[in-house]
Structure formats: C-alpha cells, structure tokens
C-alpha positions in Angstrom: 0.0 0.0 0.0 3.0 2.3 0.0 2.1 3.8 -3.3 -1.1 5.4 -2.1 -0.5 5.7 1.6 3.0 7.1 2.0 1.7 9.4 4.7 0.3 6.9 7.1 1.7 3.4 7.9 -1.0 3.1 10.6 -3.8 3.6 8.0 -2.1 1.2 5.6 -1.9 -1.5 8.4 -5.6 -1.0 9.3 -6.8 -1.4 5.7 -4.7 -4.5 5.4 -6.3 -5.8 8.6 -9.7 -5.0 7.3 -9.2 -7.0 4.1 -7.8 -9.9 6.1 -11.1 -10.0 8.1 -13.0 -10.4 4.8 -10.8 -13.3 3.8 -11.3 -14.8 7.3 -15.0 -14.3 7.0 -15.1 -16.2 3.7 -13.1 -19.1 5.2 -15.5 -19.3 8.1 -18.4 -19.3 5.7 -16.9 -22.2 3.7 -16.3 -24.2 6.9 -19.8 -23.4 8.2 -21.5 -24.6 5.1 -19.6 -27.9 5.1 -20.4 -28.4 8.8 -24.1 -27.8 8.2 -24.2 -30.2 5.3 -22.4 -32.8 7.4 -24.9 -32.3 10.2 -22.1 -31.1 12.6 -24.5 -28.5 14.0 -22.4 -27.6 17.1 -19.4 -26.9 14.9 -21.6 -25.0 12.4 -22.9 -22.7 15.2 -19.4 -22.1 16.4 -18.3 -21.0 12.9 -21.4 -18.7 12.7 -20.5 -17.2 16.1 -16.9 -16.6 14.9 -18.2 -15.1 11.6 -20.5 -12.7 13.4 -17.5 -11.6 15.5 -15.4 -11.0 12.4 -18.2 -8.9 10.9 -18.5 -6.8 14.0 -14.7 -6.2 14.1 -14.8 -5.3 10.5 -17.5 -2.7 11.0 -15.6 -1.1 13.9 -12.3 -1.1 11.9 -14.0 0.3 8.8 -15.5 3.2 10.7 -12.1 4.0 12.2 -10.5 4.0 8.8 -13.2 6.3 7.4 -12.7 8.7 10.3 -9.0 8.9 9.7 -9.4 9.5 6.1 -11.7 12.5 6.8 -10.1 13.9 9.9 -6.5 13.8 8.6 -7.4 14.8 5.0 -5.4 11.8 3.6 -5.3 11.1 -0.1 -8.0 13.7 -0.9 -7.8 12.9 -4.6 -8.7 9.2 -4.0 -10.5 9.4 -0.7 -14.0 9.1 -2.2 -13.0 6.0 -4.2 -11.4 4.4 -1.2 -14.4 5.0 1.0 -16.7 3.6 -1.6 -14.6 0.5 -2.0 -14.5 -0.1 1.8 -18.3 0.4 2.1 -19.1 -1.9 -0.8 -16.6 -4.6 0.4 -18.3 -4.3 3.9 -21.6 -5.2 2.2 -20.1 -8.4 0.8 -19.0 -9.4 4.3 -22.5 -8.6 5.6 -24.1 -10.8 2.9 -21.6 -13.7 3.8 -22.7 -13.4 7.4 -26.4 -13.0 6.8 -26.4 -16.0 4.5 -24.8 -18.3 7.0 -27.2 -17.0 9.7 -30.2 -18.0 7.6 -29.0 -21.6 7.7 -29.0 -21.4 11.4 -32.5 -19.9 11.6 -34.3 -21.9 8.9 -32.3 -25.2 9.0 -33.2 -26.1 5.4 -33.2 -29.7 4.3 -30.8 -29.9 1.4 -30.9 -33.0 -0.7 -27.9 -35.1 0.3 -26.9 -36.1 -3.2 -26.7 -32.4 -4.2 -24.4 -31.5 -1.4 -21.2 -31.6 -3.5 -22.8 -29.2 -5.9 -23.8 -26.8 -3.1 -20.3 -27.0 -1.7 -18.9 -26.2 -5.1 -21.3 -23.2 -5.3 -20.2 -21.9 -1.9 -16.5 -22.4 -2.6 -16.7 -20.5 -5.9 -18.7 -17.7 -4.3 -16.0 -17.3 -1.7 -13.2 -17.6 -4.2 -14.8 -14.6 -6.0 -14.6 -12.7 -2.7 -10.9 -13.7 -2.4 -10.3 -12.3 -5.9 -12.1 -9.1 -5.0 -9.8 -8.7 -2.0 -6.8 -9.3 -4.1 -8.0 -6.6 -6.5 -8.4 -4.2 -3.6 -4.9 -4.9 -2.3 -3.5 -4.4 -5.8 -5.3 -1.0 -6.0 -3.1 0.2 -3.2 0.1 -1.6 -4.0 0.3 -2.6 -7.7 -2.2 -0.8 -9.9 -1.2 -2.8 -13.0 -2.3 -6.1 -11.3 -5.9 -4.9 -10.6 -7.2 -6.0 -14.0 -6.1 -9.6 -13.5 -7.9 -9.9 -10.1 -11.0 -8.3 -11.6 -11.0 -10.8 -14.5 -10.7 -13.7 -12.1 -13.6 -12.4 -9.9 -15.8 -12.0 -13.0 -14.9 -15.5 -14.2 -15.8 -17.0 -10.8 -19.1 -15.1 -10.7 -20.0 -16.6 -14.1 -19.2 -20.1 -12.7 -21.3 -19.4 -9.6 -24.2 -18.3 -11.8 -23.8 -21.6 -13.8 -23.7 -23.7 -10.6 -26.7 -21.9 -9.1 -28.8 -22.5 -12.2 -27.7 -26.2 -12.3 -28.7 -26.7 -8.6 -32.1 -25.0 -9.0 -32.9 -27.0 -12.1 -32.1 -30.2 -10.3 -34.3 -29.2 -7.4 -37.3 -28.3 -9.5 -37.1 -31.6 -11.3 -37.7 -33.5 -8.0 -40.8 -34.6 -6.3 -40.6 -32.1 -3.5 -43.2 -29.7 -2.0 -43.2 -26.4 -3.9 -42.5 -24.6 -0.6 -39.4 -26.8 -0.1 -38.2 -26.1 -3.7 -38.7 -22.4 -3.2 -36.7 -22.5 0.1 -33.8 -24.2 -1.6 -33.9 -21.7 -4.4 -33.8 -18.9 -1.9 -30.7 -20.3 -0.2 -29.0 -20.8 -3.6 -29.9 -17.2 -4.5 -28.4 -15.8 -1.3 -25.2 -17.8 -1.8 -25.1 -16.6 -5.4 -25.5 -13.0 -4.3 -22.1 -13.2 -2.5 -20.4 -13.5 -5.9 -22.7 -10.9 -7.5 -21.8 -8.4 -4.8 -18.1 -9.2 -5.0 -18.4 -8.5 -8.8 -20.1 -5.2 -8.1 -17.1 -4.2 -5.9 -14.8 -5.1 -8.8 -16.9 -2.9 -11.1 -16.3 0.0 -8.7 -12.6 -1.0 -8.4 -12.1 -0.9 -12.2 -13.4 2.7 -12.3 -11.3 3.7 -9.3 -8.2 2.2 -11.0 -8.9 4.0 -14.3 -9.2 7.3 -12.4 -5.8 6.8 -10.8 -4.2 6.2 -14.2 -5.5 9.4 -15.7 
C-alpha cells in the first residue's frame, strides 16, 4: 500500500487488517456450510459465532479508517473511491454473514446427493470474494495487477451463476413440495449473491483504478 499511503503506515496496516477480516469471514463461511451439510451442527454454530464476531470487528475497523481519512485529509484525490470500496466490500462481508445466519434460523433440508454441488457453489462464491480482496490490495500496491484480479472475480461469478442454475434446475425436477423447492432456491440465490456483490465491488474497483491512471 505504500504507493497510495506514503503518509500513514497506521492507516495502511488498518486497511490490510480489514481486508484480512474479509478473507477470514469467507473461510468461516466455507467451513460453516460444510459443517451444516455434514450435520455437525455444534461446529456449524461455532463457525457462525466466529463469523459474526469478524463482521463486528470489520464494522468497527472500517468506521475507524473512514474517520482517519476524513479527519486527517489523507489522499483527498482518491478518498471518495477508497471510502466507496470499503463500504461496498463491507456489504459483501455482511451478505456472507447473513447467508450463514439464515442456515441457522431456517435449518433447510438440502438433498444429500446435491451437497457436493452446493459445496462447489459456496466455494466458488467465496473464491470470488478472495479475488475481489486481491484486487483491492492491488489497487493500493500494484495498480497494474488490478485488472487480473477483476477478471478472475468475473470468471468466478459466471461459474457461480452456472452452478446456481444447475442446482435449482435439479431441485425443480424433483418430487418435493413447492415450498421446499422455493426455500432451496432462496438459499442458492443468497449464496449466489455473494459472488454478485463481489463482482459489483470489482466494477467499482475498475473505475477507481482508471481514475488513478489518468
């Protein structure tokens, strides 16, 4: 981050820590989904508890970063873009957390034979978040690398869309209650949204990177 934040090592470290929390949140989501599908409910609830703690720490850290950017008038030419990136990245972490929370509240009955497909869906959704974080880090450190991370996030989002469609098609081909089918579609859509929101951050990131080039 030394390219953009020569004035503040403290702010550089805090943004790095914030991005680390998003990565940690994604890992906990992956683990939580697999615990749920394996009926290891106690472990699942522990992962959810840890994820909610990560989200809360992220919110606190983000607010502190935003205050420093305003109070110390750091990077005035890029401040709006950085604030926008932080806020939109925070929304991704919020969706990751709320999606896992819905599993805890509703305890959906997912077809056992489709579990590998759902795991693949969740893994690719979180991989798109990891690519988004990589793009954000590159924005501060190596602007030329931003494009590669964005391309990876976009490719993963397309794969998530494909997996989500496949899962929902298989569900609606089954002899299940319509309410059950709709519940499963709802959980797929929320997991799919993780990748969609990460891709939205990358759209914002692409514009911010262009502005720094010109």
